[in-house]
C-alpha positions in Angstrom: -94.1 82.4 48.0 -92.2 80.7 45.2 -93.4 77.4 43.8 -91.0 74.5 43.7 -90.2 73.7 40.1 -90.2 70.0 39.1 -87.5 68.7 36.8 -88.6 67.9 33.3 -89.0 64.3 32.5 -89.2 62.2 29.3 -87.0 64.6 27.3 -85.7 63.2 24.0 -82.2 61.8 24.0 -79.4 64.2 23.0 -77.8 61.3 21.1 -78.5 61.6 17.3 -79.9 58.7 15.3 -77.2 56.7 13.7 -77.0 54.7 10.5 -76.3 51.0 11.3 -74.5 49.7 8.2 -71.5 52.1 8.1 -68.9 51.9 10.9 -68.1 55.6 10.4 -71.6 56.6 11.4 -71.7 54.3 14.5 -69.0 56.0 16.5 -69.8 57.6 19.9 -70.6 61.3 19.7 -67.9 63.4 21.4 -68.9 64.5 24.9 -67.9 67.9 26.4 -65.3 66.2 28.5 -63.7 64.7 25.4 -63.9 67.9 23.5 -62.2 70.3 26.0 -58.8 69.3 24.8 -59.4 69.5 21.0 -58.0 72.1 18.7 -61.5 73.5 18.0 -61.9 74.4 21.6 -58.4 75.9 21.9 -58.5 78.1 18.8 -60.6 80.9 17.3 -64.0 79.4 16.2 -63.9 81.5 13.1 -61.3 79.2 11.7 -63.9 76.4 11.4 -66.5 78.5 9.7 -65.2 80.1 6.5 -67.5 82.3 4.4 -67.3 79.9 1.5 -65.2 77.1 0.1 -64.5 78.8 -3.2 -63.5 82.2 -1.8 -59.7 83.0 -2.0 -59.6 84.5 1.4 -61.0 81.4 3.0 -58.6 79.0 1.4 -56.0 79.6 4.1 -58.7 79.2 6.8 -59.8 75.9 5.4 -56.2 74.6 5.2 -55.5 75.7 8.8 -58.7 74.1 10.1 -58.0 70.8 8.2 -54.4 70.7 9.5 -55.7 71.2 13.1 -58.3 68.5 12.6 -55.7 66.1 11.3 -53.9 66.5 14.7 -57.1 65.9 16.7 -57.8 62.7 18.6 -61.6 63.3 18.2 -61.7 64.0 14.5 -63.3 60.7 13.5 -66.1 61.2 16.1 -66.5 64.8 15.0 -66.9 63.8 11.4 -69.4 61.0 12.3 -71.4 63.5 14.3 -71.5 66.0 11.4 -72.5 63.5 8.8 -75.0 61.8 11.0 -76.7 65.1 11.9 -76.2 66.5 8.3 -74.4 69.6 9.6 -74.2 71.9 6.6 -71.8 74.6 7.7 -68.2 74.6 8.8 -65.2 72.3 8.9 -66.0 69.1 10.9 -63.6 66.2 11.2 -61.3 67.7 8.6 -64.0 68.0 5.9 -65.7 70.9 4.2 -69.5 71.1 3.6 -69.1 69.8 0.0 -66.9 66.9 1.1 -69.4 65.8 3.8 -72.2 66.1 1.2 -70.3 63.7 -1.0 -69.8 61.3 1.9 -73.6 61.4 2.7 -74.5 60.8 -1.0 -72.1 57.9 -1.3 -73.4 56.3 1.9 -77.0 56.7 0.7 -76.2 55.1 -2.7 -74.5 52.2 -1.0 -77.4 51.8 1.4 -79.9 51.6 -1.6 -77.8 48.9 -3.3 -78.4 46.5 -0.4 
């Protein structure tokens, strides 16, 4: 006789914590319904995850990923999600790892000035 399994309760929210002072960080995180029409869902995932920013063979991958992100209607939300969650790898919202790091550092410096 199989026992009936109760659903889990009080699970933490899937929504990430957001910074409150910067409007870029306060955007809604893309939902799967929003994301199903985006270039990252329609193309090879390898495009968004180059081996490294300074490798010659990845320069074309990065250019392609950024050009696809530029056409995407969710790129601002994607960037906000990546910065808010400090995602280290890949192209998110048209930015590389080092570009996002610079955005995070700049936001932290501005936050400390207040």
